[in-house]
mmCIF file as Biopython writes it, N, C-alpha, C and O atoms, coordinates in Angstrom:
data_model
#
loop_
_atom_site.group_PDB
_atom_site.id
_atom_site.type_symbol
_atom_site.label_atom_id
_atom_site.label_alt_id
_atom_site.label_comp_id
_atom_site.label_asym_id
_atom_site.label_entity_id
_atom_site.label_seq_id
_atom_site.pdbx_PDB_ins_code
_atom_site.Cartn_x
_atom_site.Cartn_y
_atom_site.Cartn_z
_atom_site.occupancy
_atom_site.B_iso_or_equiv
_atom_site.auth_seq_id
_atom_site.auth_asym_id
_atom_site.pdbx_PDB_model_num
ATOM 1   N N  . MET A ? 1  ? 0.822   -1.180 0.000  1.0 0.0 1  A 1 
ATOM 2   C CA . MET A ? 1  ? 0.009   -0.011 0.009  1.0 0.0 1  A 1 
ATOM 3   C C  . MET A ? 1  ? 0.880   1.229  0.004  1.0 0.0 1  A 1 
ATOM 4   O O  . MET A ? 1  ? 1.715   1.398  0.893  1.0 0.0 1  A 1 
ATOM 5   N N  . SER A ? 2  ? 0.706   2.087  -0.966 1.0 0.0 2  A 1 
ATOM 6   C CA . SER A ? 2  ? 1.565   3.233  -1.092 1.0 0.0 2  A 1 
ATOM 7   C C  . SER A ? 2  ? 0.848   4.533  -0.788 1.0 0.0 2  A 1 
ATOM 8   O O  . SER A ? 2  ? -0.264  4.766  -1.261 1.0 0.0 2  A 1 
ATOM 9   N N  . CYS A ? 3  ? 1.485   5.370  -0.005 1.0 0.0 3  A 1 
ATOM 10  C CA . CYS A ? 3  ? 0.965   6.731  0.286  1.0 0.0 3  A 1 
ATOM 11  C C  . CYS A ? 3  ? 1.896   7.763  -0.336 1.0 0.0 3  A 1 
ATOM 12  O O  . CYS A ? 3  ? 1.826   8.948  -0.009 1.0 0.0 3  A 1 
ATOM 13  N N  . LYS A ? 4  ? 2.778   7.306  -1.242 1.0 0.0 4  A 1 
ATOM 14  C CA . LYS A ? 4  ? 3.767   8.188  -1.816 1.0 0.0 4  A 1 
ATOM 15  C C  . LYS A ? 4  ? 3.132   9.437  -2.457 1.0 0.0 4  A 1 
ATOM 16  O O  . LYS A ? 4  ? 3.617   10.551 -2.261 1.0 0.0 4  A 1 
ATOM 17  N N  . ASN A ? 5  ? 2.076   9.249  -3.202 1.0 0.0 5  A 1 
ATOM 18  C CA . ASN A ? 5  ? 1.422   10.355 -3.896 1.0 0.0 5  A 1 
ATOM 19  C C  . ASN A ? 5  ? 0.131   10.816 -3.204 1.0 0.0 5  A 1 
ATOM 20  O O  . ASN A ? 5  ? -0.623  11.604 -3.775 1.0 0.0 5  A 1 
ATOM 21  N N  . LEU A ? 6  ? -0.120  10.354 -2.032 1.0 0.0 6  A 1 
ATOM 22  C CA . LEU A ? 6  ? -1.330  10.679 -1.331 1.0 0.0 6  A 1 
ATOM 23  C C  . LEU A ? 6  ? -1.187  12.049 -0.673 1.0 0.0 6  A 1 
ATOM 24  O O  . LEU A ? 6  ? -0.320  12.254 0.177  1.0 0.0 6  A 1 
ATOM 25  N N  . ASP A ? 7  ? -2.052  12.985 -1.078 1.0 0.0 7  A 1 
ATOM 26  C CA . ASP A ? 7  ? -2.044  14.341 -0.545 1.0 0.0 7  A 1 
ATOM 27  C C  . ASP A ? 7  ? -3.311  14.505 0.293  1.0 0.0 7  A 1 
ATOM 28  O O  . ASP A ? 7  ? -4.423  14.558 -0.234 1.0 0.0 7  A 1 
ATOM 29  N N  . PHE A ? 8  ? -3.117  14.584 1.594  1.0 0.0 8  A 1 
ATOM 30  C CA . PHE A ? 8  ? -4.277  14.659 2.504  1.0 0.0 8  A 1 
ATOM 31  C C  . PHE A ? 8  ? -5.024  16.003 2.394  1.0 0.0 8  A 1 
ATOM 32  O O  . PHE A ? 8  ? -6.153  16.117 2.872  1.0 0.0 8  A 1 
ATOM 33  N N  . THR A ? 9  ? -4.408  17.013 1.773  1.0 0.0 9  A 1 
ATOM 34  C CA . THR A ? 9  ? -5.139  18.267 1.589  1.0 0.0 9  A 1 
ATOM 35  C C  . THR A ? 9  ? -6.278  18.092 0.589  1.0 0.0 9  A 1 
ATOM 36  O O  . THR A ? 9  ? -7.191  18.916 0.547  1.0 0.0 9  A 1 
ATOM 37  N N  . LEU A ? 10 ? -6.236  17.032 -0.215 1.0 0.0 10 A 1 
ATOM 38  C CA . LEU A ? 10 ? -7.325  16.751 -1.130 1.0 0.0 10 A 1 
ATOM 39  C C  . LEU A ? 10 ? -8.446  15.957 -0.448 1.0 0.0 10 A 1 
ATOM 40  O O  . LEU A ? 10 ? -9.541  15.845 -0.999 1.0 0.0 10 A 1 
ATOM 41  N N  . ILE A ? 11 ? -8.193  15.420 0.710  1.0 0.0 11 A 1 
ATOM 42  C CA . ILE A ? 11 ? -9.147  14.576 1.426  1.0 0.0 11 A 1 
ATOM 43  C C  . ILE A ? 11 ? -9.849  15.400 2.508  1.0 0.0 11 A 1 
ATOM 44  O O  . ILE A ? 11 ? -11.061 15.277 2.685  1.0 0.0 11 A 1 
ATOM 45  N N  . PHE A ? 12 ? -9.116  16.219 3.219  1.0 0.0 12 A 1 
ATOM 46  C CA . PHE A ? 12 ? -9.639  16.955 4.380  1.0 0.0 12 A 1 
ATOM 47  C C  . PHE A ? 12 ? -9.832  18.424 4.037  1.0 0.0 12 A 1 
ATOM 48  O O  . PHE A ? 12 ? -8.985  19.025 3.376  1.0 0.0 12 A 1 
ATOM 49  N N  . ASN A ? 13 ? -10.931 19.000 4.479  1.0 0.0 13 A 1 
ATOM 50  C CA . ASN A ? 13 ? -11.187 20.418 4.265  1.0 0.0 13 A 1 
ATOM 51  C C  . ASN A ? 13 ? -10.295 21.299 5.171  1.0 0.0 13 A 1 
ATOM 52  O O  . ASN A ? 13 ? -9.918  22.408 4.791  1.0 0.0 13 A 1 
ATOM 53  N N  . ASP A ? 14 ? -9.975  20.800 6.343  1.0 0.0 14 A 1 
ATOM 54  C CA . ASP A ? 14 ? -9.151  21.544 7.303  1.0 0.0 14 A 1 
ATOM 55  C C  . ASP A ? 14 ? -7.686  21.471 6.844  1.0 0.0 14 A 1 
ATOM 56  O O  . ASP A ? 14 ? -7.024  20.445 6.999  1.0 0.0 14 A 1 
ATOM 57  N N  . LYS A ? 15 ? -7.204  22.568 6.285  1.0 0.0 15 A 1 
ATOM 58  C CA . LYS A ? 15 ? -5.852  22.612 5.713  1.0 0.0 15 A 1 
ATOM 59  C C  . LYS A ? 15 ? -4.765  22.399 6.744  1.0 0.0 15 A 1 
ATOM 60  O O  . LYS A ? 15 ? -3.738  21.784 6.456  1.0 0.0 15 A 1 
ATOM 61  N N  . LYS A ? 16 ? -4.995  22.922 7.981  1.0 0.0 16 A 1 
ATOM 62  C CA . LYS A ? 16 ? -4.022  22.744 9.010  1.0 0.0 16 A 1 
ATOM 63  C C  . LYS A ? 16 ? -3.881  21.256 9.399  1.0 0.0 16 A 1 
ATOM 64  O O  . LYS A ? 16 ? -2.777  20.752 9.601  1.0 0.0 16 A 1 
ATOM 65  N N  . LEU A ? 17 ? -5.036  20.577 9.495  1.0 0.0 17 A 1 
ATOM 66  C CA . LEU A ? 17 ? -5.048  19.140 9.802  1.0 0.0 17 A 1 
ATOM 67  C C  . LEU A ? 17 ? -4.373  18.386 8.689  1.0 0.0 17 A 1 
ATOM 68  O O  . LEU A ? 17 ? -3.540  17.517 8.947  1.0 0.0 17 A 1 
ATOM 69  N N  . ALA A ? 18 ? -4.715  18.700 7.446  1.0 0.0 18 A 1 
ATOM 70  C CA . ALA A ? 18 ? -4.140  17.984 6.309  1.0 0.0 18 A 1 
ATOM 71  C C  . ALA A ? 18 ? -2.618  18.154 6.262  1.0 0.0 18 A 1 
ATOM 72  O O  . ALA A ? 18 ? -1.880  17.211 5.977  1.0 0.0 18 A 1 
ATOM 73  N N  . ALA A ? 19 ? -2.170  19.382 6.549  1.0 0.0 19 A 1 
ATOM 74  C CA . ALA A ? 19 ? -0.729  19.649 6.532  1.0 0.0 19 A 1 
ATOM 75  C C  . ALA A ? 19 ? -0.058  18.839 7.642  1.0 0.0 19 A 1 
ATOM 76  O O  . ALA A ? 19 ? 1.024   18.292 7.430  1.0 0.0 19 A 1 
ATOM 77  N N  . ALA A ? 20 ? -0.669  18.754 8.799  1.0 0.0 20 A 1 
ATOM 78  C CA . ALA A ? 20 ? -0.082  17.976 9.906  1.0 0.0 20 A 1 
ATOM 79  C C  . ALA A ? 20 ? 0.035   16.504 9.515  1.0 0.0 20 A 1 
ATOM 80  O O  . ALA A ? 20 ? 1.045   15.859 9.795  1.0 0.0 20 A 1 
ATOM 81  N N  . ILE A ? 21 ? -1.010  15.977 8.865  1.0 0.0 21 A 1 
ATOM 82  C CA . ILE A ? 21 ? -1.007  14.585 8.431  1.0 0.0 21 A 1 
ATOM 83  C C  . ILE A ? 21 ? 0.073   14.367 7.352  1.0 0.0 21 A 1 
ATOM 84  O O  . ILE A ? 21 ? 0.782   13.361 7.366  1.0 0.0 21 A 1 
ATOM 85  N N  . ASN A ? 22 ? 0.182   15.319 6.427  1.0 0.0 22 A 1 
ATOM 86  C CA . ASN A ? 22 ? 1.180   15.185 5.387  1.0 0.0 22 A 1 
ATOM 87  C C  . ASN A ? 22 ? 2.580   15.154 5.882  1.0 0.0 22 A 1 
ATOM 88  O O  . ASN A ? 22 ? 3.466   14.658 5.186  1.0 0.0 22 A 1 
ATOM 89  N N  . ASN A ? 23 ? 2.827   15.677 7.091  1.0 0.0 23 A 1 
ATOM 90  C CA . ASN A ? 23 ? 4.139   15.667 7.701  1.0 0.0 23 A 1 
ATOM 91  C C  . ASN A ? 23 ? 4.473   14.415 8.503  1.0 0.0 23 A 1 
ATOM 92  O O  . ASN A ? 23 ? 5.564   14.314 9.063  1.0 0.0 23 A 1 
ATOM 93  N N  . LEU A ? 24 ? 3.557   13.471 8.564  1.0 0.0 24 A 1 
ATOM 94  C CA . LEU A ? 24 ? 3.805   12.214 9.257  1.0 0.0 24 A 1 
ATOM 95  C C  . LEU A ? 24 ? 4.748   11.341 8.437  1.0 0.0 24 A 1 
ATOM 96  O O  . LEU A ? 24 ? 5.009   11.604 7.263  1.0 0.0 24 A 1 
ATOM 97  N N  . THR A ? 25 ? 5.245   10.305 9.085  1.0 0.0 25 A 1 
ATOM 98  C CA . THR A ? 25 ? 6.067   9.317  8.386  1.0 0.0 25 A 1 
ATOM 99  C C  . THR A ? 25 ? 5.208   8.554  7.397  1.0 0.0 25 A 1 
ATOM 100 O O  . THR A ? 25 ? 3.980   8.582  7.479  1.0 0.0 25 A 1 
ATOM 101 N N  . LYS A ? 26 ? 5.853   7.873  6.464  1.0 0.0 26 A 1 
ATOM 102 C CA . LYS A ? 26 ? 5.122   7.075  5.487  1.0 0.0 26 A 1 
ATOM 103 C C  . LYS A ? 26 ? 4.207   6.059  6.167  1.0 0.0 26 A 1 
ATOM 104 O O  . LYS A ? 26 ? 3.041   5.921  5.798  1.0 0.0 26 A 1 
ATOM 105 N N  . ARG A ? 27 ? 4.731   5.361  7.145  1.0 0.0 27 A 1 
ATOM 106 C CA . ARG A ? 27 ? 3.945   4.329  7.851  1.0 0.0 27 A 1 
ATOM 107 C C  . ARG A ? 27 ? 2.761   4.958  8.597  1.0 0.0 27 A 1 
ATOM 108 O O  . ARG A ? 27 ? 1.649   4.431  8.573  1.0 0.0 27 A 1 
ATOM 109 N N  . GLN A ? 28 ? 3.018   6.079  9.251  1.0 0.0 28 A 1 
ATOM 110 C CA . GLN A ? 28 ? 1.927   6.784  9.948  1.0 0.0 28 A 1 
ATOM 111 C C  . GLN A ? 28 ? 0.826   7.201  8.974  1.0 0.0 28 A 1 
ATOM 112 O O  . GLN A ? 28 ? -0.359  7.041  9.266  1.0 0.0 28 A 1 
ATOM 113 N N  . LYS A ? 29 ? 1.223   7.741  7.807  1.0 0.0 29 A 1 
ATOM 114 C CA . LYS A ? 29 ? 0.244   8.141  6.821  1.0 0.0 29 A 1 
ATOM 115 C C  . LYS A ? 29 ? -0.561  6.940  6.304  1.0 0.0 29 A 1 
ATOM 116 O O  . LYS A ? 29 ? -1.773  7.027  6.107  1.0 0.0 29 A 1 
ATOM 117 N N  . GLN A ? 30 ? 0.129   5.839  6.093  1.0 0.0 30 A 1 
ATOM 118 C CA . GLN A ? 30 ? -0.575  4.639  5.621  1.0 0.0 30 A 1 
ATOM 119 C C  . GLN A ? 30 ? -1.658  4.248  6.635  1.0 0.0 30 A 1 
ATOM 120 O O  . GLN A ? 30 ? -2.806  3.999  6.269  1.0 0.0 30 A 1 
ATOM 121 N N  . ILE A ? 31 ? -1.274  4.201  7.900  1.0 0.0 31 A 1 
ATOM 122 C CA . ILE A ? 31 ? -2.210  3.761  8.940  1.0 0.0 31 A 1 
ATOM 123 C C  . ILE A ? 31 ? -3.338  4.772  9.105  1.0 0.0 31 A 1 
ATOM 124 O O  . ILE A ? 31 ? -4.491  4.374  9.266  1.0 0.0 31 A 1 
ATOM 125 N N  . MET A ? 32 ? -3.045  6.038  9.070  1.0 0.0 32 A 1 
ATOM 126 C CA . MET A ? 32 ? -4.094  7.055  9.206  1.0 0.0 32 A 1 
ATOM 127 C C  . MET A ? 32 ? -5.067  6.984  8.017  1.0 0.0 32 A 1 
ATOM 128 O O  . MET A ? 32 ? -6.274  7.149  8.192  1.0 0.0 32 A 1 
ATOM 129 N N  . PHE A ? 33 ? -4.548  6.743  6.832  1.0 0.0 33 A 1 
ATOM 130 C CA . PHE A ? 33 ? -5.419  6.632  5.653  1.0 0.0 33 A 1 
ATOM 131 C C  . PHE A ? 33 ? -6.318  5.437  5.806  1.0 0.0 33 A 1 
ATOM 132 O O  . PHE A ? 33 ? -7.529  5.551  5.617  1.0 0.0 33 A 1 
ATOM 133 N N  . LEU A ? 34 ? -5.764  4.294  6.142  1.0 0.0 34 A 1 
ATOM 134 C CA . LEU A ? 34 ? -6.546  3.068  6.236  1.0 0.0 34 A 1 
ATOM 135 C C  . LEU A ? 34 ? -7.584  3.141  7.382  1.0 0.0 34 A 1 
ATOM 136 O O  . LEU A ? 34 ? -8.707  2.655  7.254  1.0 0.0 34 A 1 
ATOM 137 N N  . LYS A ? 35 ? -7.171  3.757  8.492  1.0 0.0 35 A 1 
ATOM 138 C CA . LYS A ? 35 ? -8.048  3.862  9.659  1.0 0.0 35 A 1 
ATOM 139 C C  . LYS A ? 35 ? -9.166  4.893  9.458  1.0 0.0 35 A 1 
ATOM 140 O O  . LYS A ? 35 ? -10.332 4.587  9.707  1.0 0.0 35 A 1 
ATOM 141 N N  . TYR A ? 36 ? -8.840  6.061  9.031  1.0 0.0 36 A 1 
ATOM 142 C CA . TYR A ? 36 ? -9.810  7.166  9.038  1.0 0.0 36 A 1 
ATOM 143 C C  . TYR A ? 36 ? -10.436 7.518  7.700  1.0 0.0 36 A 1 
ATOM 144 O O  . TYR A ? 36 ? -11.482 8.166  7.657  1.0 0.0 36 A 1 
ATOM 145 N N  . VAL A ? 37 ? -9.807  7.097  6.600  1.0 0.0 37 A 1 
ATOM 146 C CA . VAL A ? 37 ? -10.415 7.329  5.286  1.0 0.0 37 A 1 
ATOM 147 C C  . VAL A ? 37 ? -11.115 6.035  4.826  1.0 0.0 37 A 1 
ATOM 148 O O  . VAL A ? 37 ? -12.281 6.061  4.433  1.0 0.0 37 A 1 
ATOM 149 N N  . LYS A ? 38 ? -10.402 4.929  4.880  1.0 0.0 38 A 1 
ATOM 150 C CA . LYS A ? 38 ? -10.977 3.648  4.488  1.0 0.0 38 A 1 
ATOM 151 C C  . LYS A ? 38 ? -11.819 2.999  5.593  1.0 0.0 38 A 1 
ATOM 152 O O  . LYS A ? 38 ? -12.616 2.101  5.322  1.0 0.0 38 A 1 
ATOM 153 N N  . GLU A ? 39 ? -11.640 3.453  6.827  1.0 0.0 39 A 1 
ATOM 154 C CA . GLU A ? 39 ? -12.397 2.998  8.001  1.0 0.0 39 A 1 
ATOM 155 C C  . GLU A ? 39 ? -12.163 1.522  8.314  1.0 0.0 39 A 1 
ATOM 156 O O  . GLU A ? 39 ? -13.092 0.807  8.691  1.0 0.0 39 A 1 
ATOM 157 N N  . TYR A ? 40 ? -10.910 1.067  8.157  1.0 0.0 40 A 1 
ATOM 158 C CA . TYR A ? 40 ? -10.531 -0.281 8.544  1.0 0.0 40 A 1 
ATOM 159 C C  . TYR A ? 40 ? -10.231 -0.303 10.039 1.0 0.0 40 A 1 
ATOM 160 O O  . TYR A ? 40 ? -9.848  0.717  10.612 1.0 0.0 40 A 1 
ATOM 161 N N  . ASP A ? 41 ? -10.405 -1.462 10.672 1.0 0.0 41 A 1 
ATOM 162 C CA . ASP A ? 41 ? -10.023 -1.578 12.082 1.0 0.0 41 A 1 
ATOM 163 C C  . ASP A ? 41 ? -8.555  -2.010 12.149 1.0 0.0 41 A 1 
ATOM 164 O O  . ASP A ? 41 ? -7.944  -2.316 11.125 1.0 0.0 41 A 1 
ATOM 165 N N  . GLU A ? 42 ? -7.995  -2.033 13.366 1.0 0.0 42 A 1 
ATOM 166 C CA . GLU A ? 42 ? -6.587  -2.347 13.571 1.0 0.0 42 A 1 
ATOM 167 C C  . GLU A ? 42 ? -6.203  -3.719 13.044 1.0 0.0 42 A 1 
ATOM 168 O O  . GLU A ? 42 ? -5.104  -3.904 12.521 1.0 0.0 42 A 1 
ATOM 169 N N  . HIS A ? 43 ? -7.099  -4.671 13.180 1.0 0.0 43 A 1 
ATOM 170 C CA . HIS A ? 43 ? -6.761  -6.022 12.703 1.0 0.0 43 A 1 
ATOM 171 C C  . HIS A ? 43 ? -6.691  -6.077 11.160 1.0 0.0 43 A 1 
ATOM 172 O O  . HIS A ? 43 ? -5.825  -6.740 10.590 1.0 0.0 43 A 1 
ATOM 173 N N  . GLN A ? 44 ? -7.608  -5.376 10.517 1.0 0.0 44 A 1 
ATOM 174 C CA . GLN A ? 44 ? -7.588  -5.318 9.040  1.0 0.0 44 A 1 
ATOM 175 C C  . GLN A ? 44 ? -6.311  -4.615 8.562  1.0 0.0 44 A 1 
ATOM 176 O O  . GLN A ? 44 ? -5.666  -5.068 7.616  1.0 0.0 44 A 1 
ATOM 177 N N  . ILE A ? 45 ? -5.958  -3.531 9.206  1.0 0.0 45 A 1 
ATOM 178 C CA . ILE A ? 45 ? -4.764  -2.757 8.851  1.0 0.0 45 A 1 
ATOM 179 C C  . ILE A ? 45 ? -3.533  -3.640 9.056  1.0 0.0 45 A 1 
ATOM 180 O O  . ILE A ? 45 ? -2.644  -3.690 8.205  1.0 0.0 45 A 1 
ATOM 181 N N  . ALA A ? 46 ? -3.494  -4.320 10.172 1.0 0.0 46 A 1 
ATOM 182 C CA . ALA A ? 46 ? -2.367  -5.211 10.481 1.0 0.0 46 A 1 
ATOM 183 C C  . ALA A ? 46 ? -2.179  -6.275 9.399  1.0 0.0 46 A 1 
ATOM 184 O O  . ALA A ? 46 ? -1.060  -6.560 8.972  1.0 0.0 46 A 1 
ATOM 185 N N  . ASN A ? 47 ? -3.293  -6.849 8.971  1.0 0.0 47 A 1 
ATOM 186 C CA . ASN A ? 47 ? -3.207  -7.852 7.900  1.0 0.0 47 A 1 
ATOM 187 C C  . ASN A ? 47 ? -2.682  -7.263 6.599  1.0 0.0 47 A 1 
ATOM 188 O O  . ASN A ? 47 ? -1.874  -7.889 5.914  1.0 0.0 47 A 1 
ATOM 189 N N  . ILE A ? 48 ? -3.130  -6.079 6.261  1.0 0.0 48 A 1 
ATOM 190 C CA . ILE A ? 48 ? -2.690  -5.392 4.999  1.0 0.0 48 A 1 
ATOM 191 C C  . ILE A ? 48 ? -1.202  -5.091 5.065  1.0 0.0 48 A 1 
ATOM 192 O O  . ILE A ? 48 ? -0.471  -5.329 4.104  1.0 0.0 48 A 1 
ATOM 193 N N  . LEU A ? 49 ? -0.755  -4.567 6.203  1.0 0.0 49 A 1 
ATOM 194 C CA . LEU A ? 49 ? 0.645   -4.118 6.355  1.0 0.0 49 A 1 
ATOM 195 C C  . LEU A ? 49 ? 1.585   -5.210 6.850  1.0 0.0 49 A 1 
ATOM 196 O O  . LEU A ? 49 ? 2.794   -5.000 6.941  1.0 0.0 49 A 1 
ATOM 197 N N  . LYS A ? 50 ? 1.027   -6.375 7.169  1.0 0.0 50 A 1 
ATOM 198 C CA . LYS A ? 50 ? 1.825   -7.504 7.651  1.0 0.0 50 A 1 
ATOM 199 C C  . LYS A ? 50 ? 2.563   -7.180 8.955  1.0 0.0 50 A 1 
ATOM 200 O O  . LYS A ? 50 ? 3.741   -7.496 9.123  1.0 0.0 50 A 1 
ATOM 201 N N  . VAL A ? 51 ? 1.833   -6.545 9.864  1.0 0.0 51 A 1 
ATOM 202 C CA . VAL A ? 51 ? 2.349   -6.273 11.208 1.0 0.0 51 A 1 
ATOM 203 C C  . VAL A ? 51 ? 1.296   -6.650 12.213 1.0 0.0 51 A 1 
ATOM 204 O O  . VAL A ? 51 ? 0.193   -7.043 11.833 1.0 0.0 51 A 1 
ATOM 205 N N  . SER A ? 52 ? 1.609   -6.540 13.494 1.0 0.0 52 A 1 
ATOM 206 C CA . SER A ? 52 ? 0.645   -6.932 14.528 1.0 0.0 52 A 1 
ATOM 207 C C  . SER A ? 52 ? -0.352  -5.774 14.762 1.0 0.0 52 A 1 
ATOM 208 O O  . SER A ? 52 ? -0.035  -4.616 14.490 1.0 0.0 52 A 1 
ATOM 209 N N  . PRO A ? 53 ? -1.545  -6.096 15.261 1.0 0.0 53 A 1 
ATOM 210 C CA . PRO A ? 53 ? -2.487  -5.062 15.627 1.0 0.0 53 A 1 
ATOM 211 C C  . PRO A ? 53 ? -1.907  -4.101 16.660 1.0 0.0 53 A 1 
ATOM 212 O O  . PRO A ? 53 ? -2.218  -2.911 16.632 1.0 0.0 53 A 1 
ATOM 213 N N  . GLN A ? 54 ? -1.083  -4.590 17.558 1.0 0.0 54 A 1 
ATOM 214 C CA . GLN A ? 54 ? -0.433  -3.758 18.559 1.0 0.0 54 A 1 
ATOM 215 C C  . GLN A ? 54 ? 0.484   -2.724 17.904 1.0 0.0 54 A 1 
ATOM 216 O O  . GLN A ? 54 ? 0.540   -1.569 18.326 1.0 0.0 54 A 1 
ATOM 217 N N  . ALA A ? 55 ? 1.195   -3.156 16.877 1.0 0.0 55 A 1 
ATOM 218 C CA . ALA A ? 55 ? 2.087   -2.236 16.167 1.0 0.0 55 A 1 
ATOM 219 C C  . ALA A ? 55 ? 1.286   -1.146 15.477 1.0 0.0 55 A 1 
ATOM 220 O O  . ALA A ? 55 ? 1.683   0.020  15.481 1.0 0.0 55 A 1 
ATOM 221 N N  . VAL A ? 56 ? 0.157   -1.522 14.885 1.0 0.0 56 A 1 
ATOM 222 C CA . VAL A ? 56 ? -0.751  -0.566 14.228 1.0 0.0 56 A 1 
ATOM 223 C C  . VAL A ? 56 ? -1.228  0.484  15.254 1.0 0.0 56 A 1 
ATOM 224 O O  . VAL A ? 56 ? -1.210  1.689  15.004 1.0 0.0 56 A 1 
ATOM 225 N N  . ASN A ? 57 ? -1.651  -0.029 16.409 1.0 0.0 57 A 1 
ATOM 226 C CA . ASN A ? 57 ? -2.186  0.860  17.465 1.0 0.0 57 A 1 
ATOM 227 C C  . ASN A ? 57 ? -1.099  1.807  17.943 1.0 0.0 57 A 1 
ATOM 228 O O  . ASN A ? 57 ? -1.355  2.996  18.133 1.0 0.0 57 A 1 
ATOM 229 N N  . LYS A ? 58 ? 0.118   1.295  18.140 1.0 0.0 58 A 1 
ATOM 230 C CA . LYS A ? 58 ? 1.195   2.132  18.618 1.0 0.0 58 A 1 
ATOM 231 C C  . LYS A ? 58 ? 1.550   3.239  17.628 1.0 0.0 58 A 1 
ATOM 232 O O  . LYS A ? 58 ? 1.741   4.388  18.027 1.0 0.0 58 A 1 
ATOM 233 N N  . VAL A ? 59 ? 1.641   2.902  16.336 1.0 0.0 59 A 1 
ATOM 234 C CA . VAL A ? 59 ? 1.959   3.885  15.323 1.0 0.0 59 A 1 
ATOM 235 C C  . VAL A ? 59 ? 0.791   4.909  15.201 1.0 0.0 59 A 1 
ATOM 236 O O  . VAL A ? 59 ? 1.018   6.112  15.081 1.0 0.0 59 A 1 
ATOM 237 N N  . LYS A ? 60 ? -0.438  4.401  15.236 1.0 0.0 60 A 1 
ATOM 238 C CA . LYS A ? 60 ? -1.600  5.289  15.166 1.0 0.0 60 A 1 
ATOM 239 C C  . LYS A ? 60 ? -1.589  6.307  16.311 1.0 0.0 60 A 1 
ATOM 240 O O  . LYS A ? 60 ? -1.804  7.500  16.096 1.0 0.0 60 A 1 
ATOM 241 N N  . ASN A ? 61 ? -1.340  5.826  17.510 1.0 0.0 61 A 1 
ATOM 242 C CA . ASN A ? 61 ? -1.324  6.733  18.690 1.0 0.0 61 A 1 
ATOM 243 C C  . ASN A ? 61 ? -0.197  7.751  18.582 1.0 0.0 61 A 1 
ATOM 244 O O  . ASN A ? 61 ? -0.370  8.913  18.950 1.0 0.0 61 A 1 
ATOM 245 N N  . SER A ? 62 ? 0.949   7.324  18.082 1.0 0.0 62 A 1 
ATOM 246 C CA . SER A ? 62 ? 2.074   8.231  17.883 1.0 0.0 62 A 1 
ATOM 247 C C  . SER A ? 62 ? 1.734   9.292  16.851 1.0 0.0 62 A 1 
ATOM 248 O O  . SER A ? 62 ? 2.075   10.464 17.012 1.0 0.0 62 A 1 
ATOM 249 N N  . ALA A ? 63 ? 1.050   8.864  15.778 1.0 0.0 63 A 1 
ATOM 250 C CA . ALA A ? 63 ? 0.632   9.828  14.740 1.0 0.0 63 A 1 
ATOM 251 C C  . ALA A ? 63 ? -0.364  10.817 15.266 1.0 0.0 63 A 1 
ATOM 252 O O  . ALA A ? 63 ? -0.274  12.007 14.964 1.0 0.0 63 A 1 
ATOM 253 N N  . LEU A ? 64 ? -1.338  10.343 16.068 1.0 0.0 64 A 1 
ATOM 254 C CA . LEU A ? 64 ? -2.321  11.239 16.627 1.0 0.0 64 A 1 
ATOM 255 C C  . LEU A ? 64 ? -1.692  12.300 17.540 1.0 0.0 64 A 1 
ATOM 256 O O  . LEU A ? 64 ? -2.117  13.455 17.542 1.0 0.0 64 A 1 
ATOM 257 N N  . LYS A ? 65 ? -0.675  11.895 18.316 1.0 0.0 65 A 1 
ATOM 258 C CA . LYS A ? 65 ? 0.042   12.844 19.179 1.0 0.0 65 A 1 
ATOM 259 C C  . LYS A ? 65 ? 0.742   13.898 18.347 1.0 0.0 65 A 1 
ATOM 260 O O  . LYS A ? 65 ? 0.729   15.078 18.696 1.0 0.0 65 A 1 
ATOM 261 N N  . ARG A ? 66 ? 1.356   13.478 17.240 1.0 0.0 66 A 1 
ATOM 262 C CA . ARG A ? 66 ? 2.058   14.411 16.368 1.0 0.0 66 A 1 
ATOM 263 C C  . ARG A ? 66 ? 1.084   15.407 15.722 1.0 0.0 66 A 1 
ATOM 264 O O  . ARG A ? 66 ? 1.370   16.597 15.591 1.0 0.0 66 A 1 
ATOM 265 N N  . ILE A ? 67 ? -0.075  14.871 15.325 1.0 0.0 67 A 1 
ATOM 266 C CA . ILE A ? 67 ? -1.097  15.727 14.677 1.0 0.0 67 A 1 
ATOM 267 C C  . ILE A ? 67 ? -1.625  16.740 15.676 1.0 0.0 67 A 1 
ATOM 268 O O  . ILE A ? 67 ? -1.810  17.905 15.324 1.0 0.0 67 A 1 
ATOM 269 N N  . LYS A ? 68 ? -1.870  16.329 16.910 1.0 0.0 68 A 1 
ATOM 270 C CA . LYS A ? 68 ? -2.391  17.260 17.934 1.0 0.0 68 A 1 
ATOM 271 C C  . LYS A ? 68 ? -1.410  18.381 18.203 1.0 0.0 68 A 1 
ATOM 272 O O  . LYS A ? 68 ? -1.828  19.506 18.477 1.0 0.0 68 A 1 
ATOM 273 N N  . LYS A ? 69 ? -0.122  18.109 18.134 1.0 0.0 69 A 1 
ATOM 274 C CA . LYS A ? 69 ? 0.894   19.146 18.362 1.0 0.0 69 A 1 
ATOM 275 C C  . LYS A ? 69 ? 0.914   20.146 17.208 1.0 0.0 69 A 1 
ATOM 276 O O  . LYS A ? 69 ? 1.162   21.333 17.419 1.0 0.0 69 A 1 
ATOM 277 N N  . LYS A ? 70 ? 0.655   19.676 15.997 1.0 0.0 70 A 1 
ATOM 278 C CA . LYS A ? 70 ? 0.767   20.519 14.797 1.0 0.0 70 A 1 
ATOM 279 C C  . LYS A ? 70 ? -0.540  21.232 14.414 1.0 0.0 70 A 1 
ATOM 280 O O  . LYS A ? 70 ? -0.525  22.340 13.878 1.0 0.0 70 A 1 
ATOM 281 N N  . ALA A ? 71 ? -1.670  20.568 14.705 1.0 0.0 71 A 1 
ATOM 282 C CA . ALA A ? 71 ? -2.963  21.087 14.200 1.0 0.0 71 A 1 
ATOM 283 C C  . ALA A ? 71 ? -3.632  22.013 15.205 1.0 0.0 71 A 1 
ATOM 284 O O  . ALA A ? 71 ? -4.718  22.530 14.940 1.0 0.0 71 A 1 
#
């Protein structure tokens, strides 16, 4: 799953939020996209990315903290 060309400013109306998401790591962007745009749960994301659900949750929480600081 690639987020290389994924621009969150095209998905979210809130430009500050989109900019904060665009500054995340590739893995964080992948998880945020799958969780909040595609609405997959942690187990589905884990299967797609070939990681554990705990790893997905950890990266998601880290991304949310980064977004809260920026947005």
